C-alpha positions as CSV (number, residue, x, y, z in Angstrom):
1,M,-26.9,25.7,196.9
2,S,-23.2,25.4,197.2
3,N,-20.8,27.8,195.4
4,I,-19.1,25.9,192.7
5,F,-16.5,28.7,192.1
6,S,-13.7,29.3,194.3
7,N,-12.5,32.7,195.5
8,E,-9.6,32.7,193.0
9,D,-12.0,32.0,190.1
10,L,-14.2,34.9,191.1
11,E,-11.2,37.3,191.2
12,D,-10.2,36.2,187.7
13,I,-13.7,36.8,186.3
14,D,-13.8,40.3,187.8
15,V,-10.4,41.2,186.3
16,D,-11.5,40.0,182.8
17,A,-14.7,42.0,183.0
18,E,-12.8,45.2,183.9
19,V,-10.4,44.6,181.0
20,G,-13.3,44.2,178.6
21,E,-14.9,47.4,179.7
22,D,-11.6,49.3,179.2
23,V,-11.2,47.9,175.7
24,Q,-14.8,48.9,174.8
25,M,-14.3,52.5,176.2
26,E,-11.1,52.9,174.1
27,G,-12.6,51.5,170.9
28,D,-15.9,53.4,171.0
29,P,-15.3,57.1,170.4
30,S,-18.9,57.9,171.5
31,A,-18.3,56.2,174.8
32,N,-15.7,58.9,175.8
33,G,-18.3,61.6,175.3
34,K,-17.4,65.0,176.6
35,D,-14.1,64.0,178.1
36,G,-12.9,62.7,174.8
37,L,-13.7,65.9,173.0
38,E,-12.1,68.0,175.7
39,S,-8.9,65.9,175.5
40,Q,-8.8,66.3,171.7
41,N,-9.3,70.1,172.0
42,G,-6.6,70.2,174.5
43,Q,-4.2,68.5,172.2
44,E,-5.1,70.9,169.3
45,E,-4.5,73.9,171.6
46,K,-1.2,72.4,172.7
47,H,-0.3,71.9,169.0
48,N,-1.3,75.5,168.2
49,S,0.4,77.0,171.2
50,P,2.2,80.4,170.8
51,G,5.5,78.7,170.9
52,R,4.6,76.7,167.8
53,A,2.8,79.6,166.0
54,Q,3.5,80.1,162.3
55,P,5.4,83.2,161.4
56,H,3.3,86.2,160.4
57,I,3.3,86.8,156.7
58,P,3.0,90.5,155.9
59,Q,0.4,91.6,153.5
60,L,2.2,92.7,150.3
61,T,1.1,96.0,149.0
62,R,2.2,97.4,145.6
63,A,2.7,101.1,145.5
64,D,3.8,101.2,141.8
65,K,1.6,102.7,139.2
66,T,-0.3,100.6,136.7
67,L,0.5,100.6,133.0
68,N,-2.5,102.8,132.2
69,E,-1.5,105.3,134.8
70,L,2.1,105.3,133.4
71,M,0.8,105.8,129.9
72,D,-1.3,108.8,131.0
73,L,1.8,110.3,132.6
74,L,3.7,110.2,129.4
75,D,1.6,113.1,128.1
76,D,2.9,115.3,130.8
77,P,6.1,117.2,129.7
78,D,7.6,116.7,133.1
79,F,7.6,112.9,132.7
80,T,8.8,112.6,129.1
81,P,12.0,110.7,128.6
82,I,15.3,112.4,127.9
83,I,15.7,110.7,124.5
84,P,14.0,112.9,121.9
85,D,11.0,111.5,120.0
86,A,12.9,112.0,116.7
87,V,15.8,109.8,117.8
88,T,13.3,107.1,119.0
89,D,11.4,107.3,115.7
90,Y,14.6,106.9,113.7
91,Y,15.9,103.9,115.5
92,L,12.5,102.2,115.6
93,S,12.0,102.7,111.9
94,K,15.6,101.5,111.3
95,N,14.9,98.3,113.1
96,G,11.6,97.7,111.3
97,L,9.1,98.8,114.0
98,D,6.5,101.0,112.4
99,L,4.1,102.5,114.9
100,P,1.1,104.7,114.0
101,N,1.5,108.5,114.5
102,N,-1.6,108.7,116.7
103,D,-1.7,109.3,120.4
104,E,-1.3,105.6,121.3
105,G,1.7,105.1,119.0
106,M,3.4,108.2,120.5
107,K,2.9,106.8,124.1
108,I,4.4,103.4,123.1
109,K,7.4,105.1,121.6
110,R,7.9,107.2,124.7
111,L,7.5,104.1,126.9
112,I,10.3,102.3,124.9
113,A,12.5,105.4,125.1
114,L,11.9,105.5,128.9
115,A,12.9,101.9,129.3
116,T,16.0,102.5,127.2
117,Q,16.9,105.5,129.3
118,K,16.5,103.5,132.5
119,F,18.6,100.6,131.1
120,I,21.5,103.0,130.1
121,S,21.3,104.8,133.4
122,D,21.7,101.6,135.4
123,I,24.6,100.5,133.3
124,A,26.4,103.8,133.7
125,T,25.8,103.7,137.5
126,D,27.2,100.2,137.8
127,A,30.2,101.0,135.6
128,Y,30.9,104.0,137.8
129,E,30.8,101.8,140.9
130,Y,33.2,99.3,139.3
131,S,35.5,102.2,138.4
132,R,35.5,103.4,142.0
133,I,36.3,99.9,143.3
134,R,39.1,99.6,140.8
135,C,40.7,102.9,141.8
136,N,40.4,102.2,145.5
137,S,41.9,98.7,145.1
138,A,44.8,100.1,143.0
139,V,45.6,102.7,145.7
140,Y,45.0,100.9,148.9
141,G,45.4,97.3,147.8
142,A,49.0,97.4,146.6
143,N,50.9,94.8,148.6
144,N,54.1,95.4,146.7
145,P,56.1,98.2,148.3
146,Q,58.3,98.7,145.2
147,A,55.2,99.1,142.9
148,R,53.7,101.5,145.4
149,S,56.9,103.6,145.6
150,R,57.2,103.6,141.8
151,A,53.6,104.8,141.3
152,L,54.2,107.5,143.9
153,M,57.3,108.7,142.2
154,M,55.6,108.8,138.8
155,A,52.7,110.8,140.2
156,T,55.2,113.2,141.9
157,M,57.1,113.7,138.6
158,A,53.9,114.3,136.7
159,K,52.7,116.8,139.2
160,A,56.0,118.6,139.2
161,K,56.0,118.7,135.4
162,G,52.5,120.1,135.3
163,T,53.4,122.8,137.8
164,A,56.5,123.9,135.9
165,N,54.5,124.3,132.7
166,D,51.8,126.3,134.4
167,D,54.1,128.7,136.3
168,V,54.4,131.2,133.5
169,T,51.7,131.9,130.9
170,E,52.1,133.0,127.3
171,E,52.0,136.7,128.3
172,G,54.6,136.3,131.0
173,E,52.1,136.8,133.8
174,E,52.2,134.7,136.9
175,N,49.7,131.9,137.0
176,P,47.3,132.1,139.9
177,N,47.5,128.4,140.4
178,I,51.2,128.3,141.4
179,N,52.0,126.2,144.4
180,N,48.6,124.7,144.3
181,L,47.0,127.8,145.8
182,N,43.7,126.9,144.0
183,P,42.0,124.2,146.1
184,N,39.2,123.9,143.6
185,G,41.6,122.9,140.8
186,A,43.3,120.3,143.0
187,S,40.0,118.8,144.1
188,Q,38.8,118.6,140.5
189,N,41.9,116.6,139.5
190,K,41.4,114.2,142.4
191,E,37.8,113.6,141.6
192,K,38.3,112.7,138.0
193,V,36.9,109.3,137.2
194,V,37.9,107.3,134.1
195,L,35.6,104.6,132.9
196,T,37.4,101.8,131.0
197,M,36.1,99.1,128.9
198,N,36.7,96.6,131.7
199,D,34.3,98.6,133.9
200,L,31.6,98.6,131.2
201,S,32.1,94.8,130.6
202,S,31.7,94.1,134.3
203,A,28.5,96.1,134.5
204,L,27.1,94.5,131.4
205,D,27.9,91.0,132.7
206,E,25.2,91.5,135.4
207,Y,22.6,92.0,132.6
208,G,23.7,88.9,130.6
209,L,25.6,90.9,128.0
210,N,29.1,89.8,127.1
211,V,31.2,92.5,125.4
212,N,34.6,91.2,126.3
213,R,37.1,90.6,123.5
214,P,37.3,87.0,122.4
215,Q,40.2,85.0,123.6
216,F,41.8,84.6,120.2
217,Y,42.3,88.4,120.0
218,R,44.4,88.5,123.1
């Protein structure tokens, strides 16, 4: 029997068969078998490599006390607020809050007083910081030489006037603070801090309270 196909036709048939097998292997996931699973695992390991690892999120732990523990501490005299109970009762009753006189009512009153104490303490601390910033900027931030020299001259005159008044006491005795021999008195004068309404306004602005004078009063 003679061969009806030429050599070129046989080569084309072999190429088509190989292409069909490749398409079947790629389309059927089960045909890949173990090799396919290994390649997939390798891609996942590459994706989860240390270089691409997610940042470690620390476990948040809360060391504060619970509300029940805080309420139990209010019975201890060492943890009672600075505001007396009578003052708290007066202002609460004045504003229409009538709490029972039992143990639970007393704890609630002290808790309100403690929160008020913390709020006022934070405001005073912030106002003090604003005052320090203002004083430092007034002393070191003066860019005008004339204003700086004028302030220095006024301070010198005020100091000289105060020294002259303190040289002689009413009994004619010599004042021990002459010529600034008392370093404690000088340091006390330097450490005086004056809180102004502007300092308080700046501190209250952080808490959403506006106590500035309206524009039409200026």
